[in-house]
C-alpha positions in Angstrom: -31.1 18.5 -19.3 -27.8 17.4 -20.9 -26.3 20.9 -20.3 -27.2 20.7 -16.7 -25.5 17.3 -16.3 -22.4 18.7 -18.0 -22.4 21.6 -15.7 -22.6 19.4 -12.6 -19.7 17.3 -14.0 -17.6 20.4 -14.5 -18.4 21.7 -11.0 -17.5 18.3 -9.5 -14.2 18.2 -11.4 -13.4 21.8 -10.4 -14.2 20.9 -6.7 -12.0 17.8 -6.9 -9.2 19.7 -8.5 -9.4 22.4 -5.8 -9.2 19.8 -3.1 -6.1 18.2 -4.7 -4.4 21.6 -5.1 -2.5 21.7 -1.8 1.1 21.9 -0.8 1.8 18.6 1.1 5.1 19.9 2.5 3.9 23.3 3.8 0.6 23.7 5.5 0.7 27.5 5.5 0.8 27.7 1.7 -2.1 29.0 -0.4 -2.7 27.0 -3.6 -5.0 27.5 -6.6 -5.0 27.4 -10.4 -4.7 24.7 -13.0 -2.0 23.6 -13.0 -1.9 23.9 -9.2 0.4 26.7 -7.9 1.3 27.2 -4.3 2.8 30.2 -2.6 3.7 31.3 0.9 3.7 34.8 2.4 7.1 35.9 3.5 6.4 39.6 4.1 3.7 42.2 3.3 3.1 42.0 -0.4 5.8 39.3 -0.8 4.7 35.8 -1.8 7.2 33.0 -2.6 6.2 30.3 -5.1 7.0 26.8 -3.7 8.0 23.5 -5.1 5.8 21.2 -3.1 7.3 18.0 -4.4 10.1 18.5 -1.8 10.8 20.0 1.6 10.6 23.8 1.7 14.0 25.4 2.3 14.6 26.3 6.0 15.2 30.0 5.1 11.7 30.4 3.6 10.2 28.5 6.6 11.9 30.8 9.2 10.9 33.9 7.3 7.3 32.8 6.9 7.2 31.9 10.6 8.5 35.4 11.6 5.8 37.0 9.4 3.1 34.9 10.9 4.3 35.7 14.4 4.1 39.4 13.7 0.6 39.0 12.4 -0.6 37.0 15.4 -1.0 33.8 13.3 -0.2 30.3 14.5 3.5 29.5 14.4 5.2 27.3 16.9 3.8 25.7 20.1 7.2 25.0 21.8 10.5 26.7 22.5 12.9 28.1 20.1 15.6 25.9 18.6 18.7 26.9 20.6 20.5 23.5 21.2 23.2 23.2 18.5 26.8 22.2 18.2 27.7 25.8 18.9 25.0 27.7 20.8 22.4 29.6 18.7 21.8 32.4 21.0 19.6 34.3 18.5 17.0 31.6 18.0 14.6 32.3 15.2 15.0 35.6 13.3 13.8 37.2 10.1 16.4 36.0 7.6 17.5 37.2 4.2 17.1 34.4 1.6 18.4 33.9 -1.9 15.8 33.3 -4.6 16.3 29.5 -4.3 15.8 29.6 -0.5 19.4 29.4 0.5 20.4 31.7 3.4 22.5 34.7 2.5 25.9 34.5 4.2 25.4 37.8 5.9 22.3 38.4 8.1 21.2 41.6 9.8 17.6 41.0 10.8 16.5 44.4 9.6 19.0 46.2 11.9 22.5 47.7 11.9 23.8 44.6 13.7 25.0 41.8 11.4 26.6 38.4 11.6 27.7 35.5 9.4 25.7 32.3 9.2 26.2 28.7 8.0 23.9 27.0 5.4 21.6 26.1 8.3 21.1 29.8 9.1 22.8 29.5 12.5 25.2 32.3 13.5 28.9 31.3 13.5 30.7 34.6 14.1 30.6 37.5 16.5 28.1 40.2 15.7 29.3 43.3 14.0 28.2 46.4 12.0 26.9 46.8 8.5 30.5 46.7 7.3 31.0 43.1 8.5 32.4 40.8 5.7 31.0 37.3 5.2 33.0 36.1 2.2 31.1 32.8 1.8 28.3 30.7 3.1 30.0 27.9 5.1 28.2 24.6 4.5 26.7 22.5 7.2 27.9 18.9 6.4 26.7 17.0 9.4 23.5 17.2 11.5 23.1 15.2 14.6 19.7 14.9 16.3 19.4 13.6 19.9 16.0 12.1 20.3 14.6 11.2 23.7 11.7 8.7 23.5 8.9 8.5 25.9 8.8 6.0 28.7 7.3 2.6 28.5 8.8 1.7 25.1 10.9 -1.5 24.9 13.7 -1.1 22.4 16.0 -4.0 23.1 16.9 -4.7 19.5 19.2 -1.9 18.3 19.4 -3.3 14.8 15.6 -3.1 14.4 15.6 0.4 15.9 18.2 1.7 13.5 16.2 0.2 10.5 13.0 1.8 11.7 14.6 5.2 12.2 16.3 5.1 8.7 13.0 4.0 7.1 10.9 6.7 8.9 13.3 9.5 7.9 13.5 8.4 4.3 9.7 8.0 3.9 8.5 11.0 5.8 11.0 13.5 4.5 11.4 12.0 1.0 15.2 11.6 1.2 17.7 8.9 0.4 18.2 6.6 3.4 22.0 6.8 2.8 21.8 10.3 4.4 21.4 8.5 7.8 25.0 7.3 8.5 24.7 6.3 12.2 22.0 5.5 14.8 23.1 4.8 18.4 20.9 4.1 21.4 21.4 4.6 25.1 18.7 2.7 27.0 19.3 4.3 30.4 18.8 7.8 29.2 16.3 6.9 26.5 18.4 8.8 24.0 18.7 8.0 20.3 21.5 9.7 18.4 20.9 10.0 14.6 23.6 11.3 12.3 22.7 12.9 9.0 25.6 13.5 6.7 25.4 15.3 3.4 28.1 13.4 1.5 27.9 13.8 -2.2 24.2 14.5 -2.2 22.4 17.8 -2.9 20.0 17.4 0.0 19.8 20.2 2.5 20.2 18.2 5.7 19.6 21.3 7.8 16.1 21.5 6.4 15.5 17.8 7.2 16.6 18.5 10.8 14.3 21.5 11.0 11.3 19.4 9.8 12.2 16.7 12.4 12.4 19.3 15.1 9.0 20.7 14.3 7.5 17.2 14.1 8.7 16.3 17.6 7.9 19.7 19.1 4.2 19.3 18.2 4.2 21.6 15.2 4.4 19.5 12.0 4.9 21.6 8.9 3.2 19.1 6.5 -0.3 19.8 5.1 -1.5 16.6 6.9 -0.2 17.6 10.4 -2.1 14.8 12.2 0.9 12.5 11.5 4.1 12.7 13.5 7.6 11.4 13.1 7.0 8.0 14.8 9.1 5.0 13.7 7.6 1.6 14.1 9.5 -1.1 15.9 7.9 -4.6 16.1 4.5 -2.9 15.3 5.0 -0.4 18.2 5.2 3.3 17.3 8.0 5.1 19.0 7.1 8.6 20.2 9.5 11.3 21.4 9.3 13.9 24.2 12.4 16.0 23.2 14.9 16.7 20.4 18.2 18.5 20.3 19.7 19.4 17.0 23.5 20.0 16.5 25.0 21.4 13.3 28.6 20.7 12.3 30.1 22.9 9.5 32.8 22.2 7.0 34.8 24.9 8.8 34.9 25.7 12.6 33.0 28.8 13.8 34.9 32.0 14.6 33.5 33.2 17.9 36.0 35.2 20.1 36.2 34.8 23.9 35.5 38.4 24.7 32.0 38.3 23.1 30.9 34.9 24.2 27.6 34.9 26.2 27.4 33.6 29.8 25.9 30.3 28.5 28.8 29.6 26.1 31.4 30.7 28.7 29.7 28.3 31.2 30.1 25.5 28.7 33.8 26.4 28.2 34.3 26.6 31.9 32.8 23.2 32.4 35.1 21.8 29.7 38.1 23.5 31.2 37.2 22.2 34.7 36.8 18.7 33.2 40.2 18.9 31.6 41.8 20.2 34.8 40.1 17.5 36.8 41.4 15.0 34.3 44.9 16.3 34.6 44.6 16.2 38.4 43.5 12.6 38.3 46.3 11.8 35.9 48.8 13.6 38.1 47.7 11.8 41.2 47.8 8.5 39.4 51.3 9.0 38.1 52.4 10.2 41.5 51.1 7.0 43.0 52.8 5.0 40.3 56.1 6.8 40.9 55.7 6.3 44.7 55.0 2.6 44.1 58.0 2.4 41.9 60.2 4.2 44.4 59.0 1.9 47.2 59.7 -1.1 45.1 63.2 0.2 44.2 63.8 0.9 47.9 62.8 -2.7 48.8 65.0 -4.1 46.1 68.0 -2.0 47.3 67.4 -3.0 50.9 67.3 -6.7 49.9 70.5 -6.3 47.9 72.2 -4.8 51.0 71.0 -7.6 53.2 72.3 -10.2 50.8 75.7 -8.4 50.7 75.9 -8.3 54.5 75.1 -12.1 54.6 77.8 -12.8 52.1 80.4 -10.7 54.1 79.4 -12.4 57.3 79.9 -15.8 55.9 
C-alpha cells in the first residue's frame, strides 16, 4: 500500500513538473526534461535551445516562422511587417543567425542574391551577388512604434497615458522602463508614438518592437497568448487596431536611386514635391514682401517729392 502511495506521489510530481516545463516567451517551443529545457525548430533536423527567461531573439523568431510557414503550421494572422523608417520591401525571409541569435550582417535567403541588414534584420543596402561585402552589422539604436488605438477610448490625461504605456512595456516584455524615452499622443488621429532607445543597455530593442508588433497584430508569441499588449488608464484597458514600426540605425542606409522600388521612389517624389511646394510658397511670400516694401518705398518717395514741391512753392 505504501509503495502505491509513493508511486502516486511521484506521478503527481512528474505531471506537475511537466506542466511547469514551458517556455513562457515562445509558444512554439517544445520543452521537457528535469531541469526543464526548451527548444524551437529552425529547419529540418535543426533545433535551437532557448533561454526562456527573456525574449527570444528576432532572428530565431523569423527563422522559426519561415519554417512553420513552409510546413503549413500556424504562423501569422496579419500582414507582413513592411512599415519601417526605410521601407522593408522584403518582409519576412529565412535569415542566417549567429549562435546567439544575432542576425548575420550578410543575408542571402538561400539564393545567389544577397544584401546587408541592420541588427533588426531589415535590409539597408541594394541587393547584390554572393560577392557583396557587408563589413559589419550596423546597430539599430532607436525603434519608434506608431500605435493607433481603437475608437471609444477617452485619453485626455497624457501623463497617465505615458505612465501606462511605460509600465505595460516594462512588465510585459521584462525590460527596464528607461528604454521608453518618449510617448506622444495625437487625439485627432488616435495615434500614440512610443520611442524605444537602446542607450547604454544591452537590450535588443528590435526584438521588443517585434513582440509588440505580433501582440497588436493578433499573434502573440508568448506561451499564454490570451493576453495582449493593453495598457490600463484609469482602470480602462487601451486596445489597438494598428501598429507601424520604424527602425533608426547608428549609420544611414546606403540605397541608391537606380535600384529604389516604386514605393520608395514615390515617397521620395512626395518629399521632393513638398520641398518644391515649400520653396514656391516661400518665393511667393518673399515676392509679396518685396512688392510691399517697393510700394512703401514708392509712397515714401512720392511723399518726399510733394513736400519738396510745397517748400519750393512757399
